[in-house]
C-alpha positions in Angstrom: 7.4 -5.4 22.3 4.2 -6.5 22.9 2.1 -8.0 22.6 3.6 -11.5 22.0 0.6 -13.3 20.1 1.5 -15.1 16.6 0.0 -15.1 13.5 -0.3 -19.0 12.0 1.0 -18.9 8.4 -2.1 -20.8 7.1 -3.6 -17.4 7.6 -2.1 -16.5 4.0 -3.2 -19.6 2.4 -5.1 -18.8 -0.6 -7.2 -21.6 -0.5 -8.4 -20.6 3.5 -9.1 -17.2 1.8 -10.9 -18.0 -1.1 -8.7 -16.8 -3.5 -8.1 -17.6 -7.0 -6.3 -20.7 -7.2 -6.3 -21.7 -10.5 -3.1 -19.4 -11.4 -0.4 -21.2 -9.4 2.7 -19.2 -10.7 1.3 -16.1 -9.7 -0.5 -17.7 -6.4 3.0 -18.5 -5.2 4.4 -15.2 -5.6 1.5 -13.3 -3.9 1.5 -16.3 -1.0 4.8 -15.7 -0.4 4.4 -12.0 0.0 1.4 -12.7 2.4 3.5 -15.2 4.2 6.4 -12.8 4.4 4.3 -10.4 6.2 3.4 -12.7 9.0 6.8 -13.7 9.3 7.7 -10.2 10.1 4.9 -9.8 12.7 5.7 -13.1 14.3 9.7 -11.7 14.3 8.4 -9.0 16.1 6.1 -10.5 18.5 9.0 -12.6 19.5 11.7 -9.9 19.9 12.1 -7.9 23.2 13.1 -4.7 21.6 12.8 -2.7 18.5 16.5 -3.3 17.9 16.2 -6.6 18.1 13.2 -6.6 15.8 15.4 -4.7 12.8 18.3 -6.9 13.6 15.5 -10.3 12.7 14.3 -8.3 9.7 17.9 -7.6 8.3 18.2 -11.8 7.9 14.9 -11.9 5.6 15.4 -12.4 2.1 15.9 -8.8 0.6 12.9 -8.8 -2.1 10.3 -9.5 0.6 11.5 -8.0 3.4 9.5 -4.8 3.0 6.5 -7.2 3.5 8.1 -8.4 6.9 8.6 -4.4 7.4 4.7 -4.2 7.0 4.1 -7.1 9.5 6.5 -5.8 12.0 4.7 -2.6 11.2 1.3 -4.3 12.4 2.8 -5.6 15.7 4.6 -2.0 16.4 1.2 -0.5 16.1 -0.8 -3.3 18.4 1.7 -2.2 20.9 1.1 1.6 20.9 -2.4 1.0 21.0 -2.0 -1.3 24.3 -0.1 1.7 25.8 -1.8 3.3 28.9 -3.5 6.5 28.2 -1.4 9.4 28.0 1.5 7.5 27.1 3.2 8.4 24.0 3.0 6.2 21.0 6.9 4.9 20.6 6.9 1.3 18.9 5.9 2.7 15.4 8.1 5.8 15.3 11.2 3.5 17.0 10.4 0.8 13.9 11.0 3.2 11.0 14.0 5.1 12.6 17.5 3.6 11.8 17.3 0.7 9.4 13.5 1.0 9.4 13.6 4.7 7.7 14.0 2.9 3.9 10.8 1.2 4.8 8.8 3.7 6.4 6.1 3.5 3.6 5.4 -0.4 4.3 5.2 0.3 8.3 2.8 2.8 8.1 0.9 0.6 5.5 1.2 -2.4 8.1 -0.1 -0.1 11.1 -3.4 0.1 9.8 -3.9 -3.6 10.2 -5.1 -3.6 13.5 -8.1 -2.5 12.4 -8.9 -5.3 10.0 -7.6 -7.8 12.1 -9.5 -7.1 15.3 -12.8 -6.0 13.3 -13.2 -3.2 15.3 -16.0 -0.6 14.3 -13.9 2.5 15.7 -11.6 4.2 13.9 -8.2 3.5 15.9 -5.4 6.2 16.5 -3.5 6.6 13.7 0.6 7.0 14.0 1.6 10.6 14.7 3.9 10.8 12.0 2.7 13.7 9.4 1.7 12.8 6.1 2.4 9.2 5.7 0.1 8.4 8.9 -2.9 8.1 6.1 -1.3 4.9 4.8 -2.3 3.1 7.5 -6.2 3.8 6.2 -4.7 2.0 3.1 -3.5 -0.8 4.8 -6.4 -1.2 7.1 -8.7 -1.4 3.9 -6.0 -3.9 2.3 -6.3 -6.1 5.4 -10.3 -5.8 5.5 -10.6 -7.4 1.8 -8.1 -9.7 2.3 -10.3 -11.2 5.2 -13.5 -10.4 4.0 -13.2 -10.8 0.6 -15.6 -9.4 -2.5 -18.3 -8.6 0.0 -16.2 -6.4 2.1 -14.6 -4.7 -1.2 -18.4 -4.3 -2.4 -19.0 -2.1 1.1 -15.8 -0.3 1.1 -16.5 1.0 -2.6 -20.0 2.1 -2.0 -19.5 5.5 -0.6 -22.2 6.8 2.0 -20.5 10.3 1.5 -21.7 12.5 -1.7 -19.3 13.6 -3.5 -16.8 11.2 -1.6 -13.8 12.4 0.2 -10.2 11.7 0.7 -10.6 9.5 3.4 -12.9 6.9 1.2 -10.6 7.5 -1.7 -7.6 6.1 0.5 -9.3 3.2 1.8 -10.6 2.6 -1.8 -6.9 2.2 -3.1 -6.4 -0.1 -0.1 -9.1 -2.4 -1.2 -7.8 -2.5 -4.9 -4.3 -3.6 -3.8 -6.1 -6.3 -2.1 -7.9 -7.1 -5.4 -4.5 -8.0 -7.0 -4.1 -10.8 -4.3 -7.7 -11.9 -4.5 -7.6 -12.4 -8.0 -4.0 -14.0 -8.3 -3.0 -11.3 -10.8 -5.2 -12.4 -13.4 -5.9 -8.8 -15.4 -9.7 -10.3 -16.8 -10.8 -10.9 -13.0 -9.4 -7.5 -11.6 -11.1 -5.3 -14.4 -14.3 -7.7 -14.0 -14.7 -7.0 -10.2 -13.4 -3.1 -11.0 -16.3 -3.1 -13.3 -19.1 -4.3 -10.8 -18.3 -1.4 -8.4 -19.5 2.1 -8.3 -18.1 4.0 -11.2 -16.8 6.7 -8.5 -14.5 4.0 -7.3 -12.9 2.8 -10.0 -10.1 5.4 -10.2 -9.1 4.5 -6.6 -8.9 0.6 -7.5 -7.1 1.0 -10.5 -4.2 3.0 -8.5 -4.0 0.0 -5.8 -3.8 -2.2 -8.5 -1.2 -0.3 -10.0 0.7 -0.5 -6.3 0.5 -4.0 -6.2 1.4 -4.9 -9.5 4.5 -3.0 -9.1 5.8 -3.9 -5.7 4.5 -7.5 -5.3 4.5 -8.4 -8.8 4.1 -10.8 -10.7 3.6 -9.0 -14.1 5.1 -9.4 -17.4 5.0 -7.3 -20.6 2.1 -8.9 -21.8 -0.2 -8.3 -18.5 1.2 -4.8 -18.1 -0.1 -4.1 -21.4 -3.5 -5.7 -20.5 -3.6 -3.4 -17.7 -2.8 -0.5 -19.4 -5.5 -1.1 -21.7 -8.1 -2.2 -18.9 -7.5 0.8 -17.2 -8.7 3.0 -19.7 -9.3 6.5 -18.5 -8.3 5.5 -15.3 -4.4 5.1 -16.7 -3.2 7.8 -14.4 -4.2 6.4 -11.3 -2.7 3.0 -12.1 0.2 5.1 -12.9 0.1 6.7 -9.5 0.2 3.6 -7.8 3.7 2.2 -9.7 5.0 5.3 -8.6 4.6 4.8 -5.0 5.8 1.0 -5.2 8.7 2.2 -7.3 9.4 5.0 -4.7 8.9 2.4 -2.0 11.5 -0.1 -3.5 13.9 2.3 -4.9 14.1 4.2 -0.8 14.8 0.5 0.0 17.3 0.1 -2.4 16.2 -3.3 -3.3 14.4 -2.8 -6.7 13.2 -6.2 -8.2 13.4 -6.8 -12.3 9.0 -6.7 -12.0 9.3 -3.3 -10.5 11.8 -1.7 -12.9 9.7 -3.1 -16.0 6.6 -1.8 -14.4 7.8 1.4 -13.9 9.5 1.9 -17.3 6.4 0.6 -19.4 3.5 1.9 -17.6 5.0 5.3 -16.7 8.3 5.5 -18.7 10.6 6.0 -16.2 12.9 4.1 -13.8 12.3 3.7 -9.9 15.0 6.2 -9.0 12.7 9.0 -10.2 9.5 7.6 -9.4 11.1 8.2 -6.0 12.1 11.8 -7.1 8.7 12.7 -8.3 7.3 11.4 -4.9 9.7 13.7 -2.8 8.8 16.5 -5.2 5.2 16.3 -5.0 5.1 15.9 -1.1 7.7 19.0 -0.1 5.7 21.4 1.3 3.3 18.6 2.7 5.5 17.0 4.8 4.8 18.3 8.1 0.9 18.0 7.7 -1.3 15.3 9.5 -4.6 16.0 7.7 -5.9 13.8 5.1 -6.5 16.3 2.7 -2.6 16.5 2.5 -2.3 12.9 1.7 -4.6 13.1 -1.0 -3.2 16.2 -2.5 0.1 14.3 -2.7 -1.7 11.7 -4.4 -3.4 13.7 -6.8 -0.2 16.0 -7.9 0.9 12.1 -8.8 -1.9 11.7 -10.8 -1.9 14.6 -12.7 1.6 14.5 -13.4 1.3 10.8 -14.6 -1.3 11.8 -17.0 1.4 13.1 -19.5 4.6 11.6 -17.8 6.7 12.3 -20.8 5.8 16.4 -21.0 5.9 16.5 -16.8 7.3 19.4 -16.2 10.4 20.8 -13.7 10.6 19.6 -10.3 8.7 22.8 -9.0 5.9 21.6 -11.4 5.3 18.7 -9.3 4.4 20.4 -6.4 2.0 23.2 -7.9 -1.6 23.2 -7.0 -2.8 24.7 -10.1 -4.3 21.1 -11.2 -5.3 19.6 -7.8 -8.9 18.4 -7.6 -10.7 19.8 -4.6 -10.8 17.8 -1.4 -13.6 17.5 0.8 
């Protein structure tokens, strides 16, 4: 696989990034996640085939293997972007096949990182995969805020389009996920920064926070209670992020305790059921490649998460009766 550039681990250092460093325990957890992303990229860069990359990734510690697959997804996207015009991209779909199919969400998030890393003003070609291809937009926004900080967060959250459309909402959710890292999982700091952004951005920022909290951690009952209170009317969006994270963990078959507890305490279900909800809500959207389909998938989960205890039958998860209009 090409290119063969490697990324230094110092890129994950919170001091260098200007992130919160006054929470050492949380910082250690989140820096380990970010370092595992870089490790995954470098494993792919040192491999000559996709099969070799997947074999190397199998040796990564189980609880952070998803982050390494995300990094490998970034490398795969770069490989596809450097292919000659007219050639079909094959690195991202190849990585997401076989052993990688359990990490499809993470691979497609990683595929969006080249936009942030290369600081390109252009929208790069997304993976051809239907529906989940738009996770790359989330990943690009995460990477942009991870490297650009609060100034980039503000730029992403200030929508030029009124009302903002689904592409903007997807970007803001990715920015929210990065905010969890920037603040070293401090709920007070997260809530303060969300409150400083335009009100239209708040729901999607909370969705990103829910995903980061449930997938990366760290969190405990007290911090999750604080998140619930701080999210207020945006709790369904927070829960949607938790559902995505729990579904991703469940598909990989590696569900750490903090994910189980976040799913149970914030949504009231187990990660396996969260994966079922995500599947049910996307059944009729799986072949679509438009961003409106991705936005609808998320919105169905938001609507269902508004009253999780009263969620209806599986068929109701795919109903459009309560879907918001999408631009």
